[in-house]
C-alpha positions in Angstrom: 25.8 23.0 -33.2 25.6 19.3 -33.6 23.6 17.3 -36.1 20.3 16.1 -34.6 20.0 12.5 -33.4 19.8 9.9 -36.2 20.9 6.4 -37.0 24.3 6.8 -38.6 25.5 3.4 -37.7 23.1 0.5 -37.1 25.6 -2.3 -36.9 25.9 -2.1 -33.1 26.4 -4.7 -30.4 23.1 -6.2 -29.4 22.1 -4.9 -26.0 19.3 -6.1 -23.7 16.3 -3.9 -24.0 12.5 -4.5 -24.1 11.0 -6.0 -27.3 8.8 -3.8 -29.4 5.7 -5.8 -28.3 6.3 -5.1 -24.6 7.8 -1.6 -24.8 5.2 0.4 -26.8 1.8 0.0 -25.3 -0.5 2.8 -26.3 -2.5 2.6 -23.1 0.7 3.3 -21.1 2.4 5.6 -23.6 -0.1 7.8 -25.5 1.4 8.9 -28.8 -1.2 11.7 -29.1 0.2 13.4 -26.0 3.7 13.1 -27.3 2.7 14.6 -30.7 1.1 17.6 -29.0 4.0 18.0 -26.6 6.4 18.0 -29.5 4.4 20.5 -31.6 4.0 23.0 -28.7 7.6 22.7 -27.8 8.8 23.4 -31.3 6.3 26.2 -31.8 7.5 28.0 -28.7 11.2 27.1 -28.8 12.2 27.3 -32.4 13.7 30.5 -33.7 11.1 30.6 -36.6 9.2 27.3 -36.8 6.8 28.7 -39.4 9.5 29.9 -41.8 8.2 27.6 -44.5 4.6 26.7 -43.6 1.5 28.7 -42.7 0.7 28.3 -39.0 -3.0 27.4 -39.7 -1.9 24.7 -42.1 0.5 23.3 -39.6 -2.2 23.4 -36.8 -4.5 21.5 -39.1 -1.9 18.9 -40.0 -0.9 18.3 -36.4 -4.6 18.0 -35.3 -5.0 15.2 -37.9 -1.9 13.5 -36.6 -3.1 13.7 -33.0 -6.5 12.3 -34.0 -4.9 9.2 -35.7 -1.6 8.5 -34.1 -2.9 6.3 -31.2 -4.2 3.8 -33.8 -0.8 3.5 -35.3 2.0 1.0 -34.6 5.3 2.3 -33.2 7.1 2.8 -36.6 4.0 4.7 -38.1 3.8 6.8 -34.9 7.5 7.7 -35.1 7.3 8.8 -38.7 4.2 10.9 -37.8 6.3 12.6 -35.0 9.2 13.1 -37.4 6.8 14.7 -40.0 5.8 17.3 -37.3 9.5 18.2 -36.9 9.8 18.4 -40.7 7.3 21.3 -40.7 10.2 23.5 -39.6 12.1 23.0 -42.8 15.2 22.8 -40.7 17.8 20.0 -40.7 18.6 20.6 -37.0 15.0 20.1 -35.8 14.3 16.4 -35.5 13.2 13.4 -33.4 15.7 10.8 -32.5 15.6 7.0 -32.3 16.5 4.8 -29.4 17.2 1.1 -29.1 13.6 0.3 -28.1 12.3 2.0 -31.2 14.9 0.2 -33.3 13.5 -3.1 -32.1 10.2 -2.2 -33.8 11.6 -1.7 -37.3 12.2 -4.3 -40.0 15.5 -3.8 -41.9 16.3 -4.5 -45.5 19.2 -6.9 -46.1 21.0 -4.4 -48.3 22.6 -1.0 -47.8 22.3 1.7 -50.5 24.7 4.5 -51.4 24.6 7.1 -54.2 27.2 7.8 -56.8 26.2 10.6 -59.1 22.7 9.7 -60.1 23.1 6.0 -59.4 21.7 4.1 -56.5 24.2 1.3 -55.7 24.1 -1.6 -53.2 27.3 -1.3 -51.2 26.6 -3.9 -48.5 24.4 -7.0 -48.0 23.7 -9.6 -45.4 24.4 -13.3 -46.0 22.3 -14.6 -48.8 22.3 -11.4 -50.8 26.0 -11.1 -51.4 25.5 -11.3 -55.2 23.8 -7.9 -55.1 26.8 -6.0 -53.7 28.1 -3.6 -56.3 24.9 -3.7 -58.4 23.2 -0.5 -59.6 19.5 -0.3 -58.7 17.1 1.2 -61.3 14.1 1.2 -59.0 12.9 0.1 -55.6 9.4 -1.4 -55.6 9.0 0.2 -59.0 10.0 3.7 -57.8 13.1 5.6 -58.9 15.4 7.4 -56.5 13.9 10.7 -57.5 10.4 9.4 -56.7 11.6 8.1 -53.3 13.1 11.5 -52.5 9.9 13.3 -53.4 7.9 11.0 -51.3 10.1 11.6 -48.3 10.0 15.4 -48.3 7.2 15.7 -45.8 8.6 13.0 -43.6 12.3 13.7 -43.1 13.4 17.0 -41.6 15.8 18.9 -44.0 16.5 22.3 -45.4 18.2 21.2 -48.6 18.1 18.1 -50.8 21.7 17.2 -50.1 20.9 16.6 -46.5 17.7 14.9 -47.3 19.5 12.3 -49.5 22.1 11.8 -46.9 19.5 11.1 -44.2 17.7 8.7 -46.6 20.8 6.6 -47.5 22.2 6.6 -44.0 19.0 5.7 -42.2 15.6 5.5 -43.8 16.3 3.5 -46.9 17.3 0.7 -44.6 13.9 0.5 -42.9 11.0 -1.2 -44.6 8.4 0.8 -42.7 9.7 4.0 -44.1 8.6 2.9 -47.6 5.2 1.9 -46.2 4.6 5.2 -44.5 5.8 7.1 -47.6 3.3 5.2 -49.7 5.9 3.4 -51.8 4.9 -0.1 -50.8 1.9 -1.7 -49.2 2.2 -3.5 -45.8 2.7 -7.2 -46.5 3.6 -6.6 -50.2 6.8 -8.2 -51.6 9.7 -5.8 -51.4 11.9 -5.9 -54.5 14.6 -4.1 -56.3 15.1 -3.8 -60.1 18.7 -3.7 -61.2 19.9 -1.6 -64.2 19.9 -4.8 -66.3 16.2 -5.4 -65.6 16.5 -8.3 -63.2 14.2 -8.2 -60.2 15.1 -9.5 -56.7 12.8 -9.8 -53.7 14.3 -8.7 -50.4 13.1 -10.3 -47.2 13.3 -7.8 -44.3 15.1 -8.7 -41.0 14.1 -7.7 -37.5 16.7 -5.6 -35.6 18.3 -8.6 -33.8 18.8 -10.5 -37.1 20.1 -7.4 -38.9 22.6 -6.5 -36.2 24.0 -10.0 -35.8 24.0 -11.0 -39.5 27.2 -11.6 -41.5 27.6 -9.2 -44.4 29.6 -8.5 -47.5 30.8 -5.0 -48.2 31.8 -3.4 -51.5 34.5 -1.2 -49.7 37.6 -3.3 -49.4 39.6 -0.8 -47.3 39.3 2.7 -45.9 41.4 5.4 -47.5 44.7 5.9 -45.7 43.8 9.6 -45.4 40.8 8.9 -43.2 41.8 8.9 -39.6 38.8 8.8 -37.3 40.7 8.0 -34.1 40.5 11.6 -32.8 38.6 14.9 -33.4 41.6 16.3 -35.2 44.9 15.2 -36.5 47.5 15.9 -39.2 49.0 13.6 -41.8 51.9 13.8 -44.2 51.0 13.1 -47.9 53.0 11.6 -50.8 53.2 15.2 -52.0 55.7 16.4 -49.5 54.8 20.0 -50.1 51.3 19.4 -48.7 50.0 18.8 -45.2 46.6 17.2 -44.5 44.6 18.4 -41.5 41.7 16.2 -40.6 39.1 18.1 -38.6 36.3 15.7 -37.8 34.5 17.5 -35.0 34.2 21.1 -33.9 35.0 20.2 -30.3 37.9 20.1 -27.9 39.8 17.0 -26.9 40.6 17.5 -23.2 43.8 15.5 -23.6 45.0 17.7 -26.5 43.3 21.1 -26.6 42.9 22.5 -30.1 45.1 25.5 -29.3 48.0 23.1 -28.8 47.1 21.1 -31.9 46.9 24.3 -34.0 50.3 25.5 -32.7 51.9 22.1 -33.6 50.5 22.3 -37.1 51.7 25.9 -37.6 55.1 25.0 -36.3 55.3 22.0 -38.6 54.2 24.1 -41.6 56.9 26.6 -40.9 59.6 24.0 -40.2 58.9 21.8 -43.3 58.0 24.8 -45.5 54.7 23.3 -46.7 53.3 25.1 -49.7 49.8 23.6 -49.4 47.5 22.9 -46.5 44.4 20.7 -47.0 41.7 20.9 -44.3 39.3 18.0 -44.4 35.8 19.0 -43.2 34.0 16.2 -45.2 33.0 14.2 -42.1 32.5 17.1 -39.6 28.9 17.3 -38.4 29.5 20.5 -36.3 29.8 21.6 -32.8 31.4 24.9 -31.7 32.4 27.0 -34.7 35.0 29.0 -32.7 37.2 26.0 -31.9 39.1 26.2 -35.2 40.1 29.9 -34.8 43.7 29.3 -33.6 44.4 27.4 -36.7 42.9 30.0 -39.0 44.8 32.7 -37.2 48.1 30.9 -37.6 47.6 30.1 -41.2 46.6 33.7 -41.9 49.8 34.9 -40.3 51.9 32.6 -42.5 50.0 33.8 -45.6 51.0 37.3 -44.8 54.6 36.3 -44.8 54.8 33.9 -47.8 52.6 32.0 -50.3 50.5 29.2 -48.8 47.7 27.6 -50.7 44.8 26.4 -48.6 42.3 23.8 -49.8 39.1 22.7 -47.9 37.5 19.3 -48.5 33.7 19.4 -48.2 30.9 17.0 -48.9 27.5 15.5 -47.9 28.4 15.1 -44.3 29.8 18.6 -43.8 27.1 20.1 -41.5 26.3 23.0 -39.3 29.4 24.7 -37.7 31.6 22.9 -40.2 29.9 24.7 -43.0 30.5 28.0 -41.2 34.1 27.0 -40.8 34.4 26.3 -44.5 33.0 29.8 -45.3 35.4 31.4 -42.9 38.4 29.6 -44.4 37.3 30.7 -47.8 36.8 34.3 -46.7 39.9 34.8 -44.6 42.4 32.4 -46.3 41.1 32.5 -49.9 40.7 28.7 -49.5 39.6 26.6 -52.5 36.7 24.4 -51.7 37.0 20.8 -53.1 34.5 18.0 -53.2 30.7 18.1 -53.3 27.9 20.3 -52.0 27.5 20.3 -48.3 24.7 18.6 -46.4 24.5 21.7 -44.2 23.1 24.9 -45.7 25.4 27.9 -45.9 22.7 29.9 -44.0 20.8 27.8 -41.5 19.0 27.5 -38.2 21.0 26.0 -35.4 22.1 26.5 -31.7 20.0 23.5 -30.4 17.4 23.2 -27.7 16.9 19.6 -26.5 14.1 17.7 -24.7 12.5 14.3 -24.5 8.9 13.3 -25.2 6.9 12.5 -22.0 5.8 9.0 -22.9 8.0 7.4 -25.5 11.0 9.3 -24.0 12.4 9.9 -27.5 14.8 12.8 -27.7 14.1 15.7 -29.9 15.9 18.9 -30.9 15.0 22.3 -32.3 16.9 25.4 -33.5 17.0 28.6 -31.4 19.1 30.8 -33.7 19.4 31.8 -37.4 22.9 31.9 -38.9 23.0 34.1 -42.0 26.1 33.9 -44.2 24.5 35.8 -47.1 24.4 32.5 -49.1 21.5 30.2 -49.8 21.4 26.4 -50.2 24.3 24.1 -49.7 27.9 25.4 -49.8 29.2 24.6 -53.3 32.7 23.4 -54.1 35.1 25.5 -56.3 36.5 22.2 -57.6 33.7 19.6 -57.9 34.7 16.0 -57.5 32.2 13.2 -58.3 32.1 10.2 -56.0 33.7 7.3 -57.8 32.4 3.8 -57.1 35.8 2.3 -58.1 37.6 4.6 -55.7 35.1 3.8 -53.0 35.7 0.1 -53.5 39.5 0.4 -53.5 39.9 2.9 -50.7 41.2 5.7 -52.9 40.5 9.3 -51.7 39.0 10.8 -54.8 39.2 14.4 -53.6 42.8 14.3 -52.7 43.6 12.4 -55.9 41.9 15.3 -57.8 44.3 17.7 -56.1 47.2 15.6 -57.3 48.7 15.1 -53.8 48.4 11.3 -53.5 
């Protein structure tokens, strides 16, 4: 089970594709047909589309969308489609974006992140460098809690951790999101209020300007413990009694099957006599939940022969099958969960169906199966670790530091 399509990274190489003005002509691409196609596909394909909404209420809502959507511009139409997917109350059911749609959006010159209850600017384009590292009290007069509440009917989610993750990774970057959510009027100045009361107006950039602009980032270096070069890898730590296993995707690498990787890890643990194994699931958005089984089997066998402490790092980006893996590791290996609540819910819909809308050609996904762990809401850590803005800036892995292995 993979996370549905979304903009996780917008800073991409500019490619040649039609401009918004030429690519989205209502006469050629009727949004109303796309909206009805999406709704009928989700109604018939989803495992339980109406788990959180009355069908008559949903029918009435979609009817109103279909009536109005052809008078909307592309960003408004997209969020209307997304709001139909949000009726499922399911993080896996969503409508993706493509490069043509991106060309229709206007982007803010700053990137937000959340540390505890604080909304912080962690990156800014040229001209807004002085805002990097500043804590934001409100955006256009609205607190973060108000923005979250305004987004509930727009952004597909099944828990607030995932909703906040989607907001800060994608939608808080897009001016039109705030307009559709009723947080700012079209043409109105867009401003942020800092925690010291100062106000700054932010001028939005089109996609080409945003993608090509220079920027200043708060993060000065990535943590040494983060290795994204492969789906899975293992690392020594300053604490020689501990081994870190990074598991970034529930998928096989053809060049290095997970069975071979698991055997290499088990052999290393036995050879070096490691007393602690730390499995990092913080950045794993899912896939095939069975891939990890050889590692779990091998660790279980070692634990039958001698003491071996197992820790599992979880967080906002732990999603779908990675959540199921964390639960299995806790159940079978008595693993201690470290970090923050997961973006994926402990029990959730998944096993995706996929299709594309007939006119806009936007991809969309829906869930075909219910996974019941007996738990509700996000998977919670046994050892909670708050995100530290200082650690983020300096490239220190707060979760591993909390375990005393750095």
